[in-house]
All heavy atoms as an XYZ file, in Angstrom:
862
protein
N       0.807     -1.222     -0.034
C      -0.006     -0.085      0.013
C       0.814      1.253     -0.041
O       1.775      1.451      0.848
C      -0.952      0.020      1.230
C      -1.808      1.236      1.305
C      -2.941      1.250      0.279
O      -3.140      0.184     -0.326
N      -3.650      2.288      0.121
N       0.614      2.199     -0.918
C       1.322      3.291     -1.047
C       0.987      4.375      0.110
O      -0.255      4.516      0.432
C       1.241      3.994     -2.374
C       1.912      5.377     -2.417
C       1.653      3.126     -3.447
N       1.975      4.965      0.724
C       1.643      5.963      1.712
C       2.273      7.353      1.277
O       3.317      7.340      0.752
C       2.208      5.595      3.069
C       1.434      4.407      3.717
C       1.797      4.119      5.107
O       2.943      4.294      5.386
N       0.854      3.724      5.897
N       1.451      8.345      1.462
C       1.883      9.778      1.270
C       2.074     10.519      2.561
O       1.024     10.520      3.333
C       1.007     10.433      0.288
C       0.729      9.748     -1.039
C      -0.319     10.383     -1.755
C       2.133      9.693     -1.933
N       3.072     11.113      2.820
C       3.250     11.894      4.041
C       3.644     13.353      3.688
O       4.704     13.574      3.145
C       4.346     11.289      4.942
C       4.423     12.084      6.284
C       3.986      9.779      5.312
N       2.695     14.278      4.065
C       2.859     15.716      3.791
C       3.521     16.268      4.948
O       3.292     15.846      6.183
C       1.517     16.372      3.478
C       0.711     15.784      2.346
C      -0.560     15.133      2.810
O      -0.485     14.454      3.865
O      -1.450     15.097      2.009
N       4.234     17.373      4.793
C       4.865     18.227      5.748
C       5.038     19.573      5.254
O       4.996     19.799      4.041
C       6.214     17.595      6.262
O       7.087     17.586      5.246
N       5.324     20.507      6.118
C       5.679     21.916      5.664
C       4.590     22.965      5.873
O       4.846     24.084      5.672
N       3.418     22.512      6.305
C       2.416     23.557      6.528
C       2.702     24.360      7.854
O       3.714     24.106      8.561
N       1.903     25.400      8.045
C       2.014     26.208      9.180
C       1.306     27.538      9.080
O       0.488     27.779      8.167
N       1.648     28.476     10.011
C       1.157     29.728      9.949
C       2.168     30.769      9.245
O       3.365     30.789      9.765
C       0.779     30.207     11.367
C       0.293     31.598     11.601
C      -0.927     31.881     10.891
C       0.230     31.939     13.108
N       1.638     31.661      8.418
C       2.594     32.614      7.740
C       1.759     33.871      7.438
O       0.447     33.706      7.380
C       3.051     31.963      6.388
C       1.957     31.655      5.420
C       4.166     32.847      5.815
N       2.485     34.963      7.472
C       1.813     36.218      7.089
C       1.531     36.367      5.731
O       2.340     35.793      4.856
C       2.612     37.369      7.569
C       2.647     37.453      9.199
C       3.266     38.752      9.518
O       4.183     39.297      8.898
N       2.954     39.344     10.766
N       0.569     37.108      5.330
C       0.305     37.334      3.787
C       1.512     37.963      3.227
O       2.242     38.759      3.822
C      -0.825     38.363      3.699
N       1.788     37.404      2.034
C       3.107     37.765      1.250
C       4.238     36.915      1.585
O       5.207     37.034      0.692
N       4.030     35.924      2.483
C       5.146     35.074      2.798
C       5.186     33.807      1.943
O       4.412     33.695      1.029
N       6.093     32.948      2.315
C       6.242     31.790      1.468
C       6.284     30.457      2.432
O       6.680     30.483      3.618
C       7.639     31.849      0.794
O       7.571     32.839     -0.207
N       5.901     29.459      1.837
C       6.021     28.045      2.455
C       6.289     26.986      1.383
O       6.053     27.224      0.276
C       4.687     27.697      3.154
C       4.292     28.328      4.481
C       2.933     27.870      4.931
C       5.356     27.885      5.629
N       6.955     26.006      1.758
C       7.247     24.879      0.892
C       6.625     23.561      1.479
O       7.086     23.193      2.505
C       8.643     24.722      0.539
C       8.907     23.651     -0.567
C      10.287     23.494     -1.009
N      11.078     22.670     -0.056
C      12.182     22.028     -0.310
N      12.745     22.011     -1.497
N      12.750     21.301      0.615
N       5.663     22.922      0.869
C       5.105     21.806      1.272
C       5.830     20.645      0.602
O       6.259     20.606     -0.558
C       3.620     21.622      0.789
C       2.753     22.848      1.341
C       1.293     22.507      0.973
C       2.808     23.062      2.871
N       5.988     19.457      1.400
C       6.647     18.291      0.809
C       5.569     17.119      0.921
O       4.912     17.062      1.912
C       7.806     17.995      1.642
O       8.826     18.996      1.579
N       5.693     16.215     -0.069
C       4.889     14.935     -0.008
C       5.848     13.843     -0.311
O       6.285     13.656     -1.443
C       3.828     15.102     -1.030
S       2.923     13.545     -1.317
N       6.086     13.027      0.722
C       7.068     11.904      0.527
C       6.247     10.582      0.287
O       5.394     10.289      1.115
C       7.911     11.678      1.837
N       6.682     10.001     -0.745
C       5.872      8.655     -1.070
C       6.716      7.486     -0.568
O       7.890      7.576     -0.536
C       5.762      8.533     -2.654
N       5.969      6.454     -0.256
C       6.693      5.201      0.221
C       7.180      4.288     -0.867
O       7.712      3.304     -0.600
C       5.713      4.533      1.120
O       4.563      4.068      0.432
N       6.808      4.651     -2.148
C       7.326      3.954     -3.282
C       8.082      4.871     -4.259
O       7.891      6.166     -4.142
C       6.199      3.224     -3.984
C       5.576      2.179     -3.130
C       5.182      4.244     -4.624
N       8.712      4.292     -5.172
C       9.285      5.106     -6.180
C       8.285      5.987     -6.938
O       7.312      5.365     -7.482
C      10.165      4.333     -7.153
O      10.552      5.160     -8.180
N       8.522      7.275     -7.064
C       7.591      8.031     -7.795
C       7.598      7.769     -9.217
O       6.577      8.285    -10.029
C       7.588      9.608     -7.403
C       8.968     10.055     -7.716
C       7.323      9.769     -5.880
C       9.083     11.689     -7.486
N       8.575      7.204     -9.722
C       8.542      6.730    -11.130
C       7.349      5.724    -11.394
O       6.869      5.702    -12.536
C       9.900      6.042    -11.496
C      10.992      6.974    -11.747
C      12.085      6.939    -10.883
C      11.033      7.900    -12.752
C      13.169      7.776    -11.177
C      11.961      8.709    -13.001
C      13.206      8.711    -12.250
N       6.921      5.142    -10.372
C       5.752      4.155    -10.554
C       4.450      4.846    -10.426
O       3.394      4.189    -10.489
C       5.979      3.093     -9.603
O       5.732      3.528     -8.193
N       4.415      6.091    -10.141
C       3.135      6.780     -9.921
C       2.887      7.718    -11.188
O       3.672      8.475    -11.596
C       3.213      7.763     -8.636
C       3.494      6.880     -7.457
C       1.973      8.514     -8.581
C       3.732      7.712     -6.195
N       1.769      7.510    -11.773
C       1.447      8.106    -13.087
C       1.316      9.632    -12.970
O       1.834     10.397    -13.708
C       0.046      7.605    -13.603
N       0.739     10.029    -11.881
C       0.619     11.505    -11.643
C       0.437     11.834    -10.149
O      -0.096     10.924     -9.447
C      -0.586     12.040    -12.468
N       0.916     12.886     -9.699
C       0.769     13.390     -8.408
C       0.335     14.789     -8.393
O       0.485     15.545     -9.306
C       2.081     13.216     -7.624
C       2.565     11.827     -7.512
S       4.086     11.612     -6.491
C       3.373     11.926     -4.844
N      -0.399     15.141     -7.280
C      -0.893     16.552     -7.219
C      -1.084     16.987     -5.865
O      -1.064     16.180     -4.893
N      -1.317     18.242     -5.751
C      -1.740     18.996     -4.624
C      -3.178     19.577     -4.742
O      -3.472     20.146     -5.603
C      -0.846     20.097     -4.210
C       0.574     19.615     -3.702
C       1.778     19.521     -4.486
C       1.022     19.335     -2.447
N       2.793     19.060     -3.749
C       2.253     18.923     -2.368
C       0.249     19.188     -1.253
C       2.973     18.462     -1.246
C       0.994     18.831     -0.049
C       2.299     18.401     -0.104
N      -3.932     19.129     -3.617
C      -5.312     19.674     -3.508
C      -5.374     20.467     -2.259
O      -4.590     20.374     -1.329
C      -6.325     18.574     -3.514
C      -6.467     17.799     -4.800
C      -5.506     16.963     -5.297
C      -7.604     18.108     -5.610
C      -5.687     16.405     -6.575
C      -7.829     17.253     -6.828
C      -6.895     16.490     -7.277
O      -6.998     15.909     -8.475
N      -6.416     21.199     -2.216
C      -6.625     22.053     -0.909
C      -8.194     22.129     -0.653
O      -9.025     22.065     -1.576
C      -6.007     23.407     -0.912
C      -6.694     24.389     -1.908
C      -5.960     25.688     -1.879
N      -6.485     26.718     -2.893
C      -5.957     27.903     -3.196
N      -4.794     28.122     -2.543
N      -6.523     28.736     -3.974
N      -8.469     22.211      0.595
C      -9.840     22.360      1.065
C     -10.002     23.373      2.097
O      -9.384     23.121      3.251
C     -10.428     20.956      1.495
C     -11.948     21.030      1.781
C     -12.518     19.588      1.919
O     -11.813     18.590      2.106
N     -13.790     19.519      1.787
N     -10.678     24.526      1.817
C     -10.771     25.417      2.762
C     -12.125     25.164      3.566
O     -12.976     24.458      2.989
C     -10.861     26.843      2.144
N     -12.322     25.775      4.794
C     -13.488     25.446      5.509
C     -14.774     25.806      4.767
O     -14.855     26.892      4.239
C     -13.367     26.400      6.788
C     -11.917     26.505      6.889
C     -11.401     26.504      5.522
N     -15.714     24.822      4.655
C     -16.949     25.106      3.956
C     -16.919     25.017      2.522
O     -17.950     25.348      1.904
N     -15.693     24.671      1.932
C     -15.605     24.589      0.559
C     -15.178     23.264      0.016
O     -14.791     22.426      0.845
C     -14.573     25.678      0.048
C     -14.961     27.085      0.217
C     -13.975     28.023     -0.329
C     -14.453     29.552     -0.161
N     -13.476     30.505     -0.890
N     -15.413     23.020     -1.229
C     -15.051     21.703     -1.804
C     -13.455     21.625     -2.024
O     -12.805     22.641     -2.127
C     -15.752     21.486     -3.194
C     -17.231     21.259     -3.090
C     -17.971     20.870     -4.415
O     -17.375     21.241     -5.356
N     -18.814     20.160     -4.299
N     -13.055     20.428     -1.998
C     -11.662     20.270     -2.284
C     -11.247     20.591     -3.755
O     -12.072     20.258     -4.561
C     -11.284     18.738     -2.138
C      -9.884     18.498     -2.000
C      -9.449     17.103     -1.566
N      -9.891     16.787     -0.080
C      -9.582     15.756      0.517
N      -8.830     14.846     -0.008
N     -10.059     15.637      1.806
N     -10.263     21.315     -4.044
C      -9.992     21.734     -5.358
C      -8.438     21.303     -5.606
O      -7.554     21.425     -4.766
C     -10.167     23.276     -5.509
C      -9.294     24.079     -4.571
C      -9.435     25.600     -4.927
O     -10.139     25.988     -5.760
O      -8.739     26.425     -4.128
N      -8.237     21.116     -6.878
C      -6.882     20.944     -7.439
C      -5.975     22.242     -7.413
O      -6.541     23.197     -7.930
C      -6.940     20.285     -8.833
C      -5.552     20.100     -9.523
C      -4.791     19.022     -8.761
C      -5.753     19.643    -11.006
N      -4.872     22.173     -6.842
C      -4.008     23.232     -6.851
C      -2.903     23.117     -8.067
O      -2.748     24.055     -8.735
C      -3.299     23.435     -5.482
C      -2.267     24.633     -5.494
C      -4.378     23.638     -4.414
N      -2.348     22.016     -7.967
C      -1.307     21.734     -9.010
C      -1.100     20.347     -9.221
O      -1.263     19.506     -8.314
C       0.010     22.480     -8.651
N      -0.657     19.783    -10.390
C      -0.368     18.502    -10.651
C       0.907     18.307    -11.477
O       1.365     19.314    -12.051
N       1.526     17.102    -11.403
C       2.655     16.841    -12.056
C       2.674     15.292    -12.505
O       2.226     14.427    -11.712
C       3.967     17.099    -11.281
C       5.280     16.976    -12.189
C       4.153     16.253     -9.972
C       6.482     17.652    -11.381
N       2.973     15.089    -13.713
C       2.990     13.695    -14.249
C       4.383     13.032    -14.034
O       5.311     13.667    -13.674
C       2.653     13.604    -15.682
O       3.719     14.212    -16.459
C       1.350     14.381    -16.035
N       4.402     11.648    -14.299
C       5.573     11.019    -14.242
C       6.658     11.423    -15.153
O       7.964     11.396    -14.983
C       5.467      9.491    -14.342
O       4.843      9.273    -15.587
N       6.134     12.037    -16.235
C       7.046     12.541    -17.274
C       7.485     14.102    -16.997
O       8.382     14.699    -17.758
N       6.924     14.686    -15.884
C       7.388     15.996    -15.550
C       6.487     17.138    -15.946
O       6.730     18.273    -15.685
N       5.401     16.838    -16.716
C       4.536     17.907    -17.159
C       3.760     18.327    -15.889
O       3.342     17.644    -15.009
C       3.537     17.391    -18.171
O       4.272     16.959    -19.397
N       3.572     19.674    -15.869
C       2.847     20.284    -14.832
C       1.638     21.163    -15.189
O       1.493     21.554    -16.395
C       3.774     21.236    -13.976
O       4.279     22.240    -14.824
C       4.997     20.450    -13.459
N       0.719     21.291    -14.301
C      -0.336     22.213    -14.478
C      -0.658     22.875    -13.149
O      -0.480     22.269    -12.108
C      -1.560     21.540    -15.041
C      -2.110     20.594    -14.119
O      -1.593     19.381    -13.913
N      -3.292     20.756    -13.537
N      -1.066     24.134    -13.144
C      -1.437     24.879    -11.949
C      -2.805     25.561    -12.101
O      -3.113     26.029    -13.214
C      -0.341     25.985    -11.651
C       1.021     25.423    -11.425
N       1.896     24.933    -12.484
C       1.679     25.168    -10.322
C       2.961     24.495    -11.867
N       2.867     24.634    -10.686
N      -3.581     25.636    -11.010
C      -4.788     26.317    -11.045
C      -4.635     27.669    -11.379
O      -3.475     28.305    -10.943
C      -5.559     26.151     -9.712
N      -5.476     28.302    -11.993
C      -5.381     29.807    -12.399
C      -5.144     30.828    -11.177
O      -4.420     31.639    -11.151
C      -6.731     30.205    -13.113
C      -6.816     29.749    -14.407
O      -5.742     29.136    -14.998
O      -7.875     29.795    -15.045
N      -5.773     30.250    -10.039
C      -5.722     31.142     -8.881
C      -4.353     31.188     -8.221
O      -4.005     32.044     -7.303
C      -6.615     30.640     -7.767
O      -6.488     29.240     -7.427
N      -3.480     30.119     -8.557
C      -2.048     30.122     -7.942
C      -1.006     30.296     -8.965
O       0.241     30.407     -8.679
C      -1.949     28.844     -7.207
C      -2.945     28.574     -6.203
C      -1.827     27.581     -8.108
N      -1.312     30.302    -10.329
C      -0.377     30.473    -11.429
C       0.505     31.725    -11.057
O       0.017     32.801    -10.863
C      -1.025     30.473    -12.718
O      -1.620     29.122    -12.931
C       0.031     30.665    -13.912
N       1.768     31.543    -11.164
C       2.676     32.547    -11.031
C       3.047     32.791     -9.553
O       4.079     33.544     -9.254
N       2.355     32.060     -8.714
C       2.717     32.182     -7.168
C       3.189     30.895     -6.719
O       4.069     30.660     -5.747
C       1.644     32.648     -6.348
C       1.069     33.988     -6.823
C       0.027     34.481     -5.763
N      -1.202     33.604     -5.810
C      -1.596     33.072     -4.635
N      -1.105     33.247     -3.553
N      -2.822     32.332     -4.655
N       2.614     29.802     -7.123
C       2.886     28.386     -6.690
C       3.696     27.525     -7.670
O       3.372     27.836     -8.910
C       1.624     27.560     -6.227
C       0.906     28.163     -5.017
C       1.169     29.386     -4.506
C      -0.165     27.454     -4.470
C       0.644     29.856     -3.287
C      -0.816     27.761     -3.359
C      -0.540     29.071     -2.851
N       4.476     26.749     -7.384
C       5.252     25.866     -8.245
C       5.231     24.455     -7.774
O       5.800     24.271     -6.640
C       6.478     26.298     -8.590
O       6.539     27.742     -9.076
C       7.256     25.531     -9.664
N       4.884     23.499     -8.485
C       5.048     22.073     -8.111
C       6.218     21.596     -8.807
O       6.590     21.956     -9.933
C       3.726     21.216     -8.556
C       3.743     19.886     -8.027
C       3.565     21.174    -10.137
C       2.463     19.083     -8.115
N       6.909     20.643     -8.059
C       8.118     20.127     -8.513
C       8.378     18.652     -7.944
O       7.637     18.329     -6.976
C       9.406     20.936     -8.357
O       9.602     21.124     -7.001
N       9.336     17.972     -8.430
C       9.562     16.622     -7.890
C      11.001     16.337     -7.726
O      11.791     16.818     -8.601
C       8.857     15.534     -8.797
C       9.332     15.563    -10.224
C       8.306     14.787    -11.089
N       8.644     13.314    -10.877
C       7.633     12.431    -11.113
N       6.496     12.752    -11.508
N       8.055     11.042    -10.957
N      11.460     15.561     -6.865
C      12.768     15.131     -6.641
C      12.720     13.545     -6.678
O      12.287     12.913     -5.706
C      13.425     15.522     -5.337
C      14.799     15.120     -5.226
O      15.207     14.115     -5.734
O      15.589     15.902     -4.438
N      13.010     12.970     -7.835
C      12.805     11.468     -8.017
C      13.748     10.711     -7.011
O      13.402      9.646     -6.502
C      13.162     11.064     -9.441
C      12.179     11.699    -10.369
O      10.973     11.962    -10.139
N      12.645     12.065    -11.565
N      14.920     11.194     -6.763
C      15.800     10.532     -5.902
C      15.247     10.440     -4.461
O      15.639      9.543     -3.696
C      17.288     11.211     -5.865
N      14.468     11.389     -4.088
C      13.873     11.418     -2.669
C      12.415     10.957     -2.751
O      11.778     10.954     -1.653
C      13.942     12.811     -2.165
C      15.380     13.253     -1.900
C      15.452     14.691     -1.267
C      16.861     15.092     -1.037
N      16.938     16.532     -0.288
N      11.911     10.535     -3.791
C      10.594     10.118     -3.941
C       9.573     11.229     -3.269
O       8.659     10.853     -2.673
C      10.226      8.737     -3.350
C      11.035      7.646     -3.995
O      11.128      7.701     -5.239
N      11.482      6.736     -3.274
N       9.806     12.393     -3.601
C       9.105     13.585     -2.996
C       8.613     14.510     -4.044
O       9.437     14.862     -4.983
C      10.067     14.252     -1.905
O      10.489     13.269     -0.863
C       9.289     15.396     -1.351
N       7.517     15.002     -3.831
C       6.885     16.132     -4.609
C       6.750     17.433     -3.747
O       6.405     17.215     -2.510
C       5.562     15.690     -5.210
C       4.873     16.836     -5.931
C       5.688     14.592     -6.243
N       6.998     18.553     -4.236
C       6.958     19.700     -3.486
C       5.994     20.713     -4.040
O       5.638     20.640     -5.334
C       8.383     20.434     -3.518
C       9.527     19.560     -2.985
C      10.323     18.863     -3.837
C       9.731     19.468     -1.606
C      11.392     18.135     -3.420
C      10.768     18.698     -1.181
C      11.602     18.033     -2.138
O      12.634     17.247     -1.577
N       5.534     21.560     -3.257
C       4.745     22.715     -3.658
C       5.289     23.978     -2.982
O       5.192     24.100     -1.833
C       3.286     22.579     -3.301
C       2.384     23.673     -3.820
C       2.165     23.570     -5.258
C       0.875     23.532     -3.135
N       6.018     24.716     -3.875
C       6.524     26.031     -3.397
C       5.418     27.034     -3.431
O       4.976     27.352     -4.554
C       7.797     26.342     -4.228
C       8.338     27.664     -3.781
C       8.931     27.694     -2.499
O       9.689     26.815     -2.076
N       8.678     28.786     -1.693
N       5.098     27.717     -2.401
C       4.076     28.611     -2.290
C       4.653     30.009     -2.016
O       5.123     30.218     -0.919
C       3.013     28.232     -1.321
C       2.488     26.873     -1.593
S       0.982     26.466     -0.504
C       1.846     26.544      1.120
N       4.616     30.954     -2.895
C       5.026     32.369     -2.616
C       3.868     33.328     -2.695
O       2.848     32.951     -3.169
C       6.100     32.691     -3.734
C       7.355     31.760     -3.719
O       7.693     31.252     -2.614
N       7.923     31.600     -4.858
N       4.087     34.517     -2.236
C       3.127     35.615     -2.165
C       1.755     35.023     -1.675
O       0.718     35.315     -2.313
C       2.925     36.091     -3.673
O       4.237     36.560     -4.166
N       1.881     34.352     -0.538
C       0.664     33.816      0.015
C      -0.420     34.808      0.446
O      -0.049     35.963      0.775
C       1.014     32.854      1.228
C       1.643     31.605      0.799
C       2.349     30.961      1.942
C       0.471     30.567      0.409
N      -1.649     34.386      0.160
C      -2.836     35.370      0.472
C      -3.671     34.644      1.505
O      -3.737     33.422      1.616
C      -3.631     35.578     -0.747
C      -2.830     36.119     -1.991
C      -3.670     36.124     -3.079
C      -2.967     36.786     -4.393
N      -3.842     36.807     -5.643
N      -4.402     35.487      2.287
C      -5.381     34.806      3.205
C      -6.391     33.771      2.624
O      -6.624     32.759      3.253
C      -6.094     36.056      3.824
C      -5.123     37.131      3.630
C      -4.409     36.841      2.475
N      -6.733     33.973      1.382
C      -7.535     33.011      0.717
C      -6.833     31.694      0.343
O      -7.525     30.761     -0.084
C      -8.242     33.504     -0.540
C      -7.256     34.231     -1.520
C      -7.168     35.796     -1.303
O      -7.023     36.210     -0.125
O      -7.121     36.457     -2.324
N      -5.609     31.553      0.561
C      -4.888     30.234      0.363
C      -5.005     29.467      1.558
O      -4.522     28.320      1.571
C      -3.423     30.611      0.107
C      -3.171     31.301     -1.188
O      -3.886     30.943     -2.277
O      -2.332     32.162     -1.323
N      -5.558     29.991      2.636
C      -5.767     29.182      3.919
C      -6.556     28.012      3.660
O      -7.716     28.040      3.177
C      -6.401     29.938      4.990
O      -5.445     31.178      5.409
C      -6.706     29.210      6.223
N      -6.042     26.757      4.002
C      -6.584     25.602      3.717
C      -5.860     24.390      4.239
O      -4.673     24.540      4.588
C      -7.005     25.407      2.131
N      -6.523     23.180      4.209
C      -5.758     21.985      4.415
C      -5.349     21.502      3.073
O      -6.140     21.448      2.125
C      -6.585     20.892      5.208
C      -5.754     19.563      5.225
C      -7.048     21.293      6.557
N      -3.969     21.318      2.907
C      -3.445     20.887      1.632
C      -3.117     19.375      1.702
O      -2.541     18.861      2.605
C      -2.104     21.715      1.361
C      -2.375     23.094      0.876
C      -2.867     24.059      1.786
C      -2.287     23.499     -0.383
C      -3.222     25.318      1.456
C      -2.480     24.728     -0.811
C      -2.999     25.710      0.069
O      -3.222     26.990     -0.227
N      -3.608     18.777      0.673
C      -3.532     17.266      0.540
C      -2.668     16.907     -0.681
O      -2.867     17.465     -1.772
C      -4.897     16.600      0.430
C      -5.861     16.898      1.609
C      -6.679     17.921      1.606
C      -5.822     15.934      2.660
C      -7.619     18.091      2.727
C      -6.677     16.046      3.756
C      -7.496     17.176      3.726
O      -8.421     17.281      4.828
N      -1.907     15.894     -0.523
C      -1.183     15.326     -1.591
C      -1.967     14.101     -2.136
O      -2.540     13.427     -1.357
C       0.245     14.833     -1.030
S       1.325     14.169     -2.268
N      -1.914     13.927     -3.423
C      -2.637     12.938     -4.041
C      -1.736     12.260     -5.127
O      -0.928     12.794     -5.673
C      -3.833     13.547     -4.858
C      -4.621     12.677     -5.690
O      -4.303     12.430     -6.851
N      -5.578     12.008     -5.207
N      -2.012     10.870     -5.238
C      -1.258     10.097     -6.211
C      -2.166      9.207     -6.941
O      -3.111      8.550     -6.359
C      -0.168      9.259     -5.476
N      -1.985      9.084     -8.197
C      -2.758      8.153     -9.048
C      -1.778      6.914     -9.360
O      -0.801      7.024    -10.134
C      -2.981      8.788    -10.498
C      -3.610      7.762    -11.444
O      -3.837      6.556    -11.011
O      -3.882      8.156    -12.626
N      -1.964      5.946     -8.421
C      -1.029      4.785     -8.336
C      -1.815      3.551     -8.815
O      -2.660      3.042     -8.143
C      -0.527      4.545     -7.016
C       0.459      3.509     -6.862
C       1.692      3.437     -7.388
C       0.117      2.324     -6.118
C       2.623      2.437     -7.262
C       0.937      1.354     -5.857
C       2.218      1.351     -6.495
O       3.085      0.265     -6.352
N      -1.373      3.058    -10.013
C      -1.995      1.842    -10.463
C      -3.557      1.933    -10.556
O      -4.244      1.106    -10.133
C      -1.485      0.519     -9.721
C      -0.058      0.345     -9.772
C       0.349     -0.892     -9.104
N       1.947     -1.053     -9.222
C       2.525     -1.973     -8.585
N       1.978     -2.821     -7.881
N       3.906     -2.105     -8.818
N      -4.023      3.096    -11.070
C      -5.364      3.354    -11.226
C      -6.145      3.543     -9.973
O      -7.359      3.423     -9.906
C      -6.085      2.272    -12.141
C      -5.391      2.192    -13.485
N      -5.328      3.119    -14.406
C      -4.661      1.096    -13.917
C      -4.575      2.741    -15.464
N      -4.158      1.451    -15.123
N      -5.484      3.743     -8.823
C      -6.107      3.982     -7.492
C      -5.585      5.347     -7.062
O      -4.474      5.792     -7.303
C      -5.626      2.916     -6.444
C      -6.295      1.607     -6.800
C      -5.871      0.589     -5.621
N      -4.385      0.344     -5.579
C      -3.727      0.165     -4.545
N      -4.268      0.235     -3.359
N      -2.350     -0.028     -4.616
N      -6.489      6.030     -6.403
C      -6.259      7.378     -5.800
C      -5.797      7.142     -4.386
O      -6.487      6.591     -3.590
C      -7.499      8.238     -5.876
C      -7.579      9.067     -7.107
C      -8.505     10.284     -6.829
O      -9.611     10.228     -6.352
O      -8.117     11.529     -7.262
N      -4.642      7.666     -4.110
C      -4.090      7.631     -2.769
C      -4.038      9.109     -2.205
O      -3.613     10.038     -2.959
C      -2.665      7.118     -2.822
C      -2.703      5.723     -3.570
C      -2.167      6.893     -1.308
C      -3.449      4.591     -3.024
N      -4.421      9.217     -1.047
C      -4.384     10.521     -0.391
C      -3.429     10.594      0.864
O      -3.479      9.618      1.577
C      -5.773     11.036      0.037
C      -6.713     11.224     -1.223
C      -7.558     10.301     -1.624
C      -6.897     12.518     -1.843
N      -8.180     10.926     -2.658
C      -7.800     12.311     -2.784
C      -6.306     13.730     -1.718
C      -8.216     13.370     -3.703
C      -6.666     14.732     -2.605
C      -7.601     14.530     -3.593
N      -2.833     11.718      1.115
C      -2.061     11.912      2.348
C      -3.054     12.383      3.399
O      -4.246     12.594      3.057
N      -2.491     12.603      4.516
C      -3.322     13.061      5.620
C      -3.635     14.511      5.821
O      -4.573     14.942      6.450
C      -2.628     12.633      7.031
C      -1.622     13.596      7.562
C      -0.286     13.504      6.736
O      -0.149     12.742      5.881
N       0.670     14.268      7.236
N      -2.937     15.208      4.889
C      -3.127     16.716      4.871
C      -2.313     17.446      5.804
O      -1.861     16.966      6.832
N      -2.036     18.734      5.355
C      -1.186     19.661      6.229
C      -1.875     20.936      6.153
O      -2.190     21.490      5.092
C       0.187     19.724      5.793
O       0.977     20.477      6.730
C       0.487     20.266      4.415
N      -2.113     21.598      7.397
C      -2.809     22.915      7.400
C      -1.848     24.131      7.117
O      -0.818     24.173      7.688
C      -3.415     23.102      8.837
C      -4.131     24.322      9.003
C      -5.365     24.537      8.213
C      -4.555     24.527     10.560
N      -2.344     24.922      6.246
C      -1.755     26.242      5.862
C      -2.584     27.344      6.246
O      -3.733     27.449      5.832
C      -1.367     26.285      4.383
C      -0.855     27.707      3.991
C      -0.325     25.268      3.950
N      -2.092     28.122      7.117
C      -2.913     29.369      7.551
C      -2.144     30.575      7.204
O      -0.989     30.853      7.667
C      -3.126     29.314      9.082
O      -3.850     28.110      9.491
C      -4.145     30.492      9.587
N      -2.910     31.505      6.428
C      -2.186     32.753      6.002
C      -2.996     33.931      6.762
O      -4.154     34.101      6.530
C      -2.220     32.918      4.521
C      -1.529     34.172      4.093
C      -1.698     31.686      3.812
N      -2.285     34.609      7.539
C      -2.927     35.685      8.320
C      -2.725     36.957      7.560
O      -1.801     37.322      6.779
C      -2.178     35.833      9.679
O      -0.793     36.174      9.521
N      -3.687     37.946      7.697
C      -3.592     39.201      6.908
C      -2.966     40.193      7.742
O      -2.651     40.024      8.964
C      -5.121     39.527      6.676
O      -5.844     39.715      7.795
């Protein structure tokens, strides 16, 4: 069973930066695609950014230019670099993996942006 462990969340002031990490328990070469989602209180979970095994990326319009998804194959880790954070970025951020046609989720990490 694949496990995803997120880290890097916390409290930051508006305009600040955080880097989230998602460590997989298997080689990420074996994972077709990975992504970061977020869920704010009272809202649906939404895709923030995704990256394929080939390295192609996509980012939600709301974070384009501020957030960047990347991967370190040697560490089996996917990152989300978040810059110029806004209060509306406050949410629980979840790592997701498409592994052998199954969706795997991490436990989530809370990001709080104060104004």
